[in-house]
C-alpha positions as CSV (number, residue, x, y, z in Angstrom):
1,X,72.3,-67.3,-24.2
2,X,72.1,-66.8,-28.0
3,X,74.1,-69.7,-29.6
4,X,72.2,-69.9,-33.0
5,X,70.0,-67.6,-35.2
6,X,66.7,-69.2,-34.1
7,X,67.8,-68.0,-30.4
8,X,67.5,-64.3,-31.7
9,X,63.7,-64.6,-32.0
10,X,62.7,-67.3,-29.2
11,X,64.8,-65.2,-26.7
12,X,62.0,-62.6,-27.0
13,X,59.3,-65.2,-26.0
14,X,59.3,-63.6,-22.5
15,X,60.9,-60.2,-22.8
16,X,59.1,-58.5,-25.9
17,X,55.9,-60.4,-26.1
18,X,53.4,-57.6,-27.1
19,X,56.1,-55.4,-28.8
20,X,55.8,-55.1,-32.7
21,X,58.5,-57.3,-34.4
22,X,57.5,-56.4,-37.9
23,X,55.7,-54.0,-40.0
24,X,54.5,-54.9,-43.6
25,X,52.3,-52.6,-45.1
26,X,49.3,-52.7,-43.0
27,X,50.4,-56.0,-41.4
28,X,51.8,-55.7,-38.1
29,X,53.2,-58.9,-36.1
30,X,54.1,-58.7,-32.3
31,X,57.0,-60.9,-31.2
32,X,54.3,-63.4,-29.8
33,X,52.6,-63.7,-33.1
34,X,55.8,-64.1,-35.1
35,X,57.2,-66.8,-32.8
36,X,53.7,-68.6,-33.2
37,X,53.7,-68.5,-37.1
38,X,57.6,-69.7,-37.0
39,X,56.8,-72.8,-34.9
40,X,53.7,-73.7,-37.1
41,X,55.8,-73.4,-40.0
42,X,58.5,-75.2,-38.7
43,X,56.1,-78.2,-37.5
44,X,54.9,-78.3,-41.2
45,X,58.3,-78.5,-42.6
46,X,59.3,-81.2,-40.4
47,X,56.0,-83.1,-41.2
48,X,56.9,-83.0,-44.9
49,X,60.3,-84.5,-43.9
50,X,62.7,-81.6,-43.5
51,X,65.6,-82.6,-41.2
52,X,68.6,-81.0,-39.7
53,X,71.4,-80.4,-42.2
54,X,69.1,-80.0,-45.3
55,X,69.5,-77.2,-47.6
56,X,66.0,-75.5,-47.9
57,X,65.9,-72.7,-50.7
58,X,63.8,-69.7,-49.6
59,X,62.6,-67.7,-52.9
60,X,60.5,-65.0,-51.6
61,X,60.1,-61.2,-51.5
62,X,60.9,-59.5,-48.3
63,X,58.0,-60.1,-46.4
64,X,56.5,-61.4,-42.9
65,X,56.2,-64.7,-44.6
66,X,60.0,-64.8,-45.8
67,X,61.0,-64.1,-42.3
68,X,58.8,-66.9,-40.9
69,X,60.5,-69.0,-43.4
70,X,64.1,-68.0,-42.6
71,X,63.5,-68.8,-38.9
72,X,61.4,-72.0,-39.3
73,X,64.2,-73.3,-41.3
74,X,66.8,-72.4,-38.7
75,X,64.9,-73.6,-35.8
76,X,65.0,-77.0,-37.6
77,X,68.8,-76.9,-37.9
78,X,68.6,-77.0,-41.6
79,X,70.6,-74.4,-43.9
80,X,68.8,-71.6,-45.6
81,X,69.5,-71.2,-49.3
82,X,68.5,-67.6,-49.9
83,X,67.4,-66.7,-53.4
84,X,66.6,-62.9,-54.3
85,X,63.1,-62.6,-55.8
86,X,64.3,-60.7,-58.7
87,X,66.2,-63.4,-60.2
88,X,64.7,-65.4,-63.1
89,X,64.1,-68.9,-63.9
90,X,67.7,-69.7,-65.1
91,X,69.5,-68.4,-62.1
92,X,66.9,-69.8,-59.7
93,X,67.2,-73.4,-61.0
94,X,71.0,-73.0,-61.1
95,X,70.9,-72.1,-57.4
96,X,68.4,-74.9,-56.4
97,X,70.5,-77.4,-58.2
98,X,74.0,-76.1,-57.3
99,X,73.3,-75.7,-53.5
100,X,71.7,-79.3,-53.5
101,X,68.4,-78.1,-52.1
102,X,66.1,-80.6,-51.0
103,X,63.2,-78.0,-50.5
104,X,61.8,-74.8,-52.1
105,X,59.7,-72.4,-50.2
106,X,58.0,-69.7,-52.5
107,X,54.7,-68.4,-53.2
108,X,52.4,-68.9,-56.1
109,X,53.3,-66.0,-58.1
110,X,57.2,-66.7,-58.1
111,X,56.3,-70.4,-58.4
112,X,54.3,-69.7,-61.8
113,X,57.5,-67.9,-63.1
114,X,59.6,-71.3,-62.7
115,X,59.7,-74.2,-65.2
116,X,61.7,-77.3,-64.9
117,X,62.5,-76.8,-61.3
118,X,65.0,-79.7,-60.2
119,X,62.7,-80.8,-57.4
120,X,59.6,-82.9,-57.2
121,X,56.4,-80.9,-56.5
122,X,55.8,-82.4,-53.1
123,X,59.2,-80.8,-52.1
124,X,58.0,-77.4,-53.1
125,X,56.0,-75.4,-50.7
126,X,53.9,-72.3,-51.5
127,X,53.4,-69.9,-48.4
128,X,50.0,-68.7,-49.7
129,X,48.3,-72.3,-50.2
130,X,50.2,-74.3,-47.6
131,X,48.4,-74.7,-44.2
132,X,50.9,-74.6,-41.4
133,X,50.6,-77.5,-39.1
134,X,49.0,-77.3,-35.4
135,X,51.2,-80.0,-33.9
136,X,54.4,-79.2,-31.8
137,X,57.8,-79.3,-33.7
138,X,61.0,-80.8,-32.4
139,X,63.7,-77.9,-32.5
140,X,67.1,-79.4,-33.4
141,X,70.2,-78.6,-31.3
142,X,72.4,-76.2,-33.3
143,X,75.9,-74.8,-32.4
144,X,77.4,-71.8,-33.6
145,X,79.7,-73.5,-35.8
146,X,77.1,-75.2,-37.8
147,X,76.4,-73.9,-41.5
148,X,73.4,-71.5,-41.4
149,X,73.3,-69.8,-44.8
150,X,74.5,-70.0,-48.3
151,X,74.1,-66.6,-50.2
152,X,74.9,-66.6,-54.0
153,X,76.6,-63.6,-55.3
154,X,77.6,-62.7,-59.0
155,X,81.1,-62.4,-59.6
156,X,83.0,-60.9,-62.3
157,X,82.9,-64.0,-64.4
158,X,81.2,-67.4,-64.3
159,X,78.1,-68.5,-62.5
160,X,77.3,-67.1,-59.0
161,X,79.4,-68.4,-56.0
162,X,77.5,-69.8,-53.0
163,X,79.2,-68.2,-49.9
164,X,78.8,-70.3,-46.8
165,X,78.1,-68.6,-43.6
166,X,77.9,-70.1,-40.1
167,X,75.5,-69.0,-37.2
168,X,78.6,-67.7,-35.6
169,X,79.5,-65.7,-38.6
170,X,75.9,-63.9,-38.8
171,X,75.6,-63.5,-35.0
172,X,79.0,-61.9,-34.8
173,X,78.1,-59.5,-37.5
174,X,74.7,-58.5,-35.9
175,X,76.6,-58.2,-32.5
176,X,79.3,-55.9,-34.0
177,X,76.8,-53.6,-36.0
178,X,74.7,-53.4,-32.9
179,X,77.8,-52.2,-30.8
180,X,78.9,-49.4,-33.2
181,X,75.3,-48.2,-34.1
182,X,74.3,-48.2,-30.6
183,X,71.1,-49.9,-31.1
184,X,68.6,-50.4,-28.2
185,X,65.0,-52.1,-28.0
186,X,63.4,-48.6,-29.1
187,X,65.1,-49.1,-32.6
188,X,62.7,-48.9,-35.5
189,X,64.6,-49.9,-38.6
190,X,63.5,-49.6,-42.4
191,X,64.1,-52.6,-44.5
192,X,65.1,-51.4,-48.1
193,X,67.7,-54.0,-49.0
194,X,67.0,-57.7,-50.0
195,X,67.5,-60.3,-47.4
196,X,69.8,-62.1,-50.0
197,X,72.3,-59.0,-49.5
198,X,74.3,-59.6,-46.3
199,X,73.5,-56.2,-45.0
200,X,69.9,-56.4,-45.7
201,X,69.6,-59.6,-43.7
202,X,71.8,-58.1,-41.2
203,X,69.1,-55.3,-40.3
204,X,66.7,-58.0,-39.7
205,X,69.0,-59.8,-37.3
206,X,70.0,-56.8,-35.5
207,X,66.3,-55.5,-35.1
208,X,65.7,-59.0,-33.5
209,X,68.7,-59.2,-31.4
210,X,67.8,-55.9,-29.5
211,X,64.1,-56.6,-29.5
212,X,63.2,-53.6,-31.9
213,X,61.1,-53.4,-34.9
214,X,61.8,-53.9,-38.6
215,X,59.6,-51.9,-41.0
216,X,59.5,-53.7,-44.4
217,X,59.4,-51.1,-47.3
218,X,58.5,-52.5,-50.6
219,X,58.6,-49.2,-52.7
220,X,61.8,-47.4,-53.2
221,X,60.4,-44.4,-54.6
222,X,61.9,-41.4,-52.6
223,X,58.3,-39.8,-51.8
224,X,57.1,-43.4,-50.5
225,X,60.4,-43.9,-48.4
226,X,60.0,-40.5,-46.8
227,X,56.5,-40.8,-46.0
228,X,57.4,-44.3,-44.2
229,X,60.1,-42.7,-42.3
230,X,58.0,-40.2,-40.5
231,X,54.7,-42.3,-40.3
232,X,56.6,-45.2,-38.7
233,X,58.8,-42.9,-36.7
234,X,61.9,-44.8,-38.0
235,X,65.1,-44.3,-36.2
236,X,67.7,-46.1,-38.6
237,X,68.0,-46.6,-42.2
238,X,70.6,-48.3,-44.6
239,X,70.9,-48.2,-48.1
240,X,73.4,-48.5,-51.1
241,X,74.7,-45.5,-53.3
242,X,72.2,-45.9,-56.2
243,X,69.4,-45.4,-53.8
244,X,71.1,-42.6,-51.9
245,X,71.7,-41.0,-55.3
246,X,67.9,-41.3,-55.9
247,X,67.2,-39.7,-52.5
248,X,69.4,-36.8,-53.2
249,X,68.0,-36.0,-56.6
250,X,66.3,-32.6,-57.3
251,X,62.8,-34.2,-57.3
252,X,63.3,-36.1,-54.1
253,X,61.5,-34.8,-51.0
254,X,64.2,-36.4,-48.7
255,X,66.6,-33.4,-48.6
256,X,63.5,-31.1,-47.9
257,X,61.9,-33.1,-45.4
258,X,62.7,-33.3,-41.7
259,X,62.9,-36.5,-40.1
260,X,62.8,-35.8,-36.2
261,X,63.1,-39.5,-35.3
262,X,65.7,-40.7,-37.9
263,X,68.9,-41.2,-35.7
264,X,71.3,-42.7,-38.2
265,X,71.8,-43.7,-41.9
266,X,74.3,-46.2,-43.4
267,X,75.9,-46.5,-46.5
268,X,77.2,-49.7,-48.0
269,X,77.9,-51.8,-51.2
270,X,79.8,-49.1,-52.7
271,X,81.2,-45.7,-51.9
272,X,78.9,-42.8,-51.4
273,X,79.8,-39.9,-53.4
274,X,81.3,-37.0,-51.2
275,X,78.9,-34.5,-52.6
276,X,75.8,-36.6,-51.4
277,X,77.5,-36.9,-47.8
278,X,78.0,-33.2,-47.7
279,X,74.4,-32.8,-48.9
280,X,73.0,-34.8,-46.3
281,X,75.2,-33.2,-43.7
282,X,73.9,-29.7,-44.7
283,X,70.1,-30.8,-44.9
284,X,70.0,-33.2,-42.0
285,X,72.7,-32.2,-39.4
286,X,71.2,-34.2,-36.5
287,X,71.3,-37.5,-38.6
288,X,74.6,-39.4,-37.9
289,X,76.1,-40.9,-41.0
290,X,78.1,-44.1,-40.9
291,X,80.0,-44.9,-44.2
292,X,80.7,-48.6,-44.1
293,X,82.5,-51.1,-46.5
294,X,82.6,-54.9,-46.7
295,X,82.3,-57.9,-48.8
296,X,80.1,-60.8,-48.0
297,X,83.0,-63.3,-47.5
298,X,84.0,-61.2,-44.5
299,X,80.4,-59.6,-43.9
300,X,81.6,-56.1,-42.9
301,X,85.3,-54.7,-42.9
302,X,85.2,-51.0,-41.9
303,X,83.0,-48.0,-40.8
304,X,83.6,-44.4,-40.5
305,X,82.6,-42.9,-37.3
306,X,80.1,-40.0,-37.8
307,X,82.5,-37.5,-36.1
308,X,85.0,-38.0,-38.9
309,X,82.5,-37.8,-41.8
310,X,83.1,-33.9,-42.1
311,X,86.9,-34.5,-41.6
312,X,87.6,-37.2,-44.2
313,X,84.4,-37.7,-46.1
314,X,86.3,-39.9,-48.7
315,X,87.5,-42.4,-46.3
316,X,85.8,-45.8,-45.6
317,X,87.0,-45.5,-41.9
318,X,88.9,-48.2,-39.8
319,X,88.1,-51.8,-39.0
320,X,84.9,-52.7,-37.1
321,X,85.2,-54.1,-33.8
322,X,86.6,-57.6,-33.4
323,X,88.2,-57.6,-36.9
324,X,91.8,-56.8,-38.0
325,X,92.4,-55.6,-41.5
326,X,95.9,-55.6,-43.2
327,X,96.9,-53.9,-46.2
328,X,99.5,-55.8,-48.1
329,X,101.7,-55.2,-51.1
330,X,102.4,-57.6,-54.0
331,X,105.3,-59.2,-51.9
332,X,103.0,-59.7,-49.0
333,X,104.4,-56.9,-46.9
334,X,102.5,-54.4,-44.9
335,X,102.0,-51.3,-46.8
336,X,103.0,-48.0,-45.7
337,X,100.8,-45.0,-45.4
338,X,99.8,-43.7,-48.9
339,X,100.8,-47.2,-50.4
340,X,98.4,-49.0,-52.5
341,X,97.8,-52.5,-51.4
342,X,95.2,-55.4,-51.1
343,X,93.0,-55.6,-48.2
344,X,93.1,-58.7,-46.1
345,X,90.5,-59.7,-43.4
346,X,90.9,-61.7,-40.4
347,X,88.4,-62.2,-37.6
348,X,85.2,-63.9,-36.4
349,X,83.2,-62.9,-39.6
350,X,85.4,-64.8,-42.1
351,X,83.1,-67.1,-44.0
352,X,83.3,-70.8,-44.5
353,X,84.2,-70.5,-48.0
354,X,82.3,-71.4,-51.3
355,X,79.9,-74.2,-51.5
356,X,81.2,-76.9,-54.0
357,X,84.0,-74.6,-55.2
358,X,87.2,-75.9,-53.7
359,X,89.3,-73.9,-56.3
360,X,87.9,-70.5,-55.6
361,X,88.0,-71.0,-52.0
362,X,91.7,-71.8,-51.9
363,X,92.4,-68.5,-53.9
364,X,90.2,-66.3,-51.7
365,X,90.5,-67.9,-48.2
366,X,94.1,-68.3,-47.3
367,X,96.3,-68.7,-44.3
368,X,96.4,-65.5,-42.2
369,X,99.6,-63.6,-42.7
370,X,101.8,-62.9,-39.6
371,X,100.1,-65.3,-37.5
372,X,102.4,-67.6,-35.7
373,X,100.7,-71.1,-35.5
374,X,101.5,-73.6,-32.8
375,X,100.4,-76.5,-34.8
376,X,97.0,-77.8,-36.1
377,X,95.2,-75.7,-38.8
378,X,96.3,-72.1,-39.6
379,X,93.9,-69.1,-39.1
380,X,92.1,-68.5,-42.5
381,X,91.8,-64.8,-43.7
382,X,90.0,-63.4,-46.7
383,X,92.0,-61.8,-49.4
384,X,89.5,-59.4,-50.8
385,X,90.7,-58.2,-54.1
386,X,90.2,-54.6,-52.9
387,X,92.9,-52.0,-53.3
388,X,93.3,-49.5,-50.7
389,X,95.6,-47.3,-49.0
390,X,95.7,-45.7,-45.3
391,X,96.7,-42.2,-44.3
392,X,99.0,-41.5,-41.3
393,X,96.3,-42.0,-38.6
394,X,95.2,-45.4,-40.1
395,X,92.1,-44.4,-41.9
396,X,91.5,-46.4,-44.9
397,X,90.6,-45.2,-48.5
398,X,89.1,-47.5,-51.2
399,X,90.9,-47.3,-54.5
400,X,89.2,-50.0,-56.6
401,X,88.7,-53.7,-57.2
402,X,91.9,-55.4,-58.4
403,X,89.9,-56.8,-61.4
404,X,88.4,-53.4,-62.5
405,X,91.2,-51.0,-62.4
406,X,91.7,-49.2,-65.7
407,X,95.0,-48.5,-67.4
408,X,94.8,-45.1,-68.9
409,X,97.9,-43.1,-70.3
410,X,100.4,-45.1,-68.2
411,X,98.5,-44.6,-65.0
412,X,96.4,-47.2,-62.9
413,X,92.7,-45.6,-62.6
414,X,89.9,-46.6,-60.2
415,X,86.4,-46.4,-61.9
416,X,85.1,-45.0,-58.7
417,X,87.5,-42.0,-59.1
418,X,86.3,-41.2,-62.4
419,X,82.5,-41.6,-61.2
420,X,82.9,-39.5,-58.3
421,X,84.3,-36.7,-60.5
422,X,81.4,-37.0,-63.1
423,X,78.7,-37.1,-60.4
424,X,80.0,-33.9,-59.0
425,X,78.7,-32.2,-62.3
426,X,75.3,-32.6,-61.0
427,X,74.4,-33.5,-64.6
428,X,74.0,-37.1,-64.0
429,X,71.7,-39.2,-61.7
430,X,73.9,-42.6,-62.0
431,X,77.2,-43.4,-63.6
432,X,79.4,-46.2,-64.0
433,X,82.9,-46.1,-65.5
434,X,84.8,-48.9,-67.2
435,X,87.2,-49.3,-69.9
436,X,87.4,-51.3,-73.4
437,X,90.4,-51.9,-75.5
438,X,91.1,-49.4,-78.3
439,X,94.2,-50.8,-79.7
440,X,97.5,-52.6,-78.1
441,X,98.4,-49.6,-76.3
442,X,95.2,-47.5,-75.1
443,X,91.9,-48.2,-73.4
444,X,88.8,-46.3,-74.1
445,X,87.2,-44.9,-70.9
446,X,83.5,-45.4,-71.2
447,X,81.0,-43.3,-69.1
448,X,77.7,-45.1,-68.7
449,X,75.2,-42.6,-67.1
450,X,71.6,-41.9,-66.5
451,X,71.2,-37.9,-66.6
452,X,69.6,-36.0,-64.1
453,X,67.4,-34.3,-66.5
454,X,67.5,-36.1,-70.0
455,X,65.5,-32.9,-71.7
456,X,68.4,-30.7,-71.1
457,X,71.3,-33.0,-70.8
458,X,74.2,-32.2,-73.3
459,X,77.0,-34.4,-73.9
460,X,79.2,-31.5,-75.1
461,X,78.7,-29.7,-71.9
462,X,79.8,-32.8,-70.0
463,X,83.0,-33.1,-71.9
464,X,83.7,-29.5,-71.4
465,X,83.2,-30.0,-67.6
466,X,85.5,-33.1,-67.6
467,X,88.2,-31.0,-69.5
468,X,88.1,-28.3,-67.0
469,X,87.9,-30.3,-64.1
470,X,89.7,-33.8,-64.5
471,X,93.3,-34.5,-65.6
472,X,93.5,-36.2,-69.2
473,X,94.0,-39.8,-67.8
474,X,90.8,-39.5,-66.0
475,X,88.5,-38.0,-68.9
476,X,86.1,-40.3,-70.5
477,X,86.6,-41.0,-74.2
478,X,82.9,-42.1,-74.7
479,X,79.8,-41.0,-73.1
480,X,76.9,-43.4,-73.2
481,X,73.6,-42.1,-72.0
482,X,71.1,-44.8,-70.8
483,X,67.6,-44.5,-69.3
484,X,68.3,-46.9,-66.4
485,X,71.3,-49.3,-65.5
486,X,70.7,-52.9,-65.2
487,X,71.1,-53.9,-61.5
488,X,72.8,-56.7,-59.4
489,X,70.3,-58.6,-57.0
490,X,71.8,-56.4,-54.1
491,X,70.7,-53.0,-55.9
492,X,74.4,-52.1,-57.2
493,X,74.8,-51.1,-60.9
494,X,75.8,-54.2,-62.8
495,X,79.1,-53.4,-64.2
496,X,79.6,-56.6,-65.9
497,X,76.3,-56.5,-67.6
498,X,76.8,-52.7,-68.7
499,X,80.4,-53.8,-70.4
500,X,78.7,-56.7,-72.3
501,X,75.7,-54.2,-73.3
502,X,78.4,-51.8,-74.6
503,X,80.3,-54.5,-76.5
504,X,77.1,-55.8,-78.1
505,X,76.0,-52.2,-79.0
506,X,79.6,-51.5,-80.4
507,X,80.3,-55.1,-81.9
508,X,83.5,-55.5,-79.9
509,X,84.4,-59.0,-79.4
């Protein structure tokens, strides 16, 4: 039986011993080798004083070493504090300090980039110089309700919040994804997303759950991804919209190359533009497309079944298995079809709250509506802050974040609606919409964009396209061309930083 995350790996001790578990460039590791390395690393941690319940920060790029570190920590009953390797000194030190981490696992390159780490040197382990112990380690007894992971995610304001996830949370998510993607032990999944992003980590967990193979892909250049897909006979691939937009670009070989082994692709981290969905359906009709939606506090919310992608490509689908989704209006009542409301989650994937942040925990994690309790603690649901609506058949459509909606000409406008219209012009590679105040009555709609072809891009032509294709309340007032976007640690456009950059550029307070 699988009760905790380390069971995912150790269950394969007798089932898939010689099967390849991880591919990292030229490095291929069988399940037997991965288990052996994990046990030796866990013994080293134990010898250094790591104990059950310790918080241990893992600051590594996606690699064999990071997988070994994760499972070594979990096998000791300790808690992983996962830090994206793109973060810099200030953010890393904040996470180490705020999470109360007692150890840091990193490598020499990343360690050299840090100063004033809030840990003594004997509590910092670098994977490329430490020698794992040969002695046996003593695994800790862990149950599903134990805290397993703290993931720090950036919010719209303030410092990142540490989302607490239990072993049950992560195992439930892995089982659910395995269920609706129909994963088997023959699965070969390409890893493009950081493990500090909940879905990037889930790809690792689902691969191990079914005894499949995870291919760690370092380069995100379209040509390199395409080469790996065919060379390793990849069966499944998940990405975020910005990466799909790169793969759909005119210079990308993805839309011109055949992938006979690729069975499915998934999108999460934002809405996939309809034009890309349709393009992929035309160029790769045999590949099943799963359009998904979720938030780390509830892991995954919805998915649109591949048989509905052509029918309703703008929908984010229905609730994933073992999850109930409610759409509530401002009075706390269930919304009728077509009525906008906030998406509320209940089910096994609900996180344990925010680490050392009772105020924000109380705002986001609240008693589940319409549940008739019989004493004791009420069931907790996540109030997502996402505005959605449903159609008559119960399919859900994303409108926008509550804190990102734009008021234009008396209308409430979703940035995603504006972005979809602009992207359909085929003049842009990436685009983000936001608003800044113009006066007491009007907001200026700003479109930040990276053009498809900078040499031929015309701001005048895009304005003309918007005038012909979009109602006035959706049209941008200002077009701001950039060479590239700042990104969050999970590969999404950093909307908050873009707004800050525009205000700095325009001297807006």
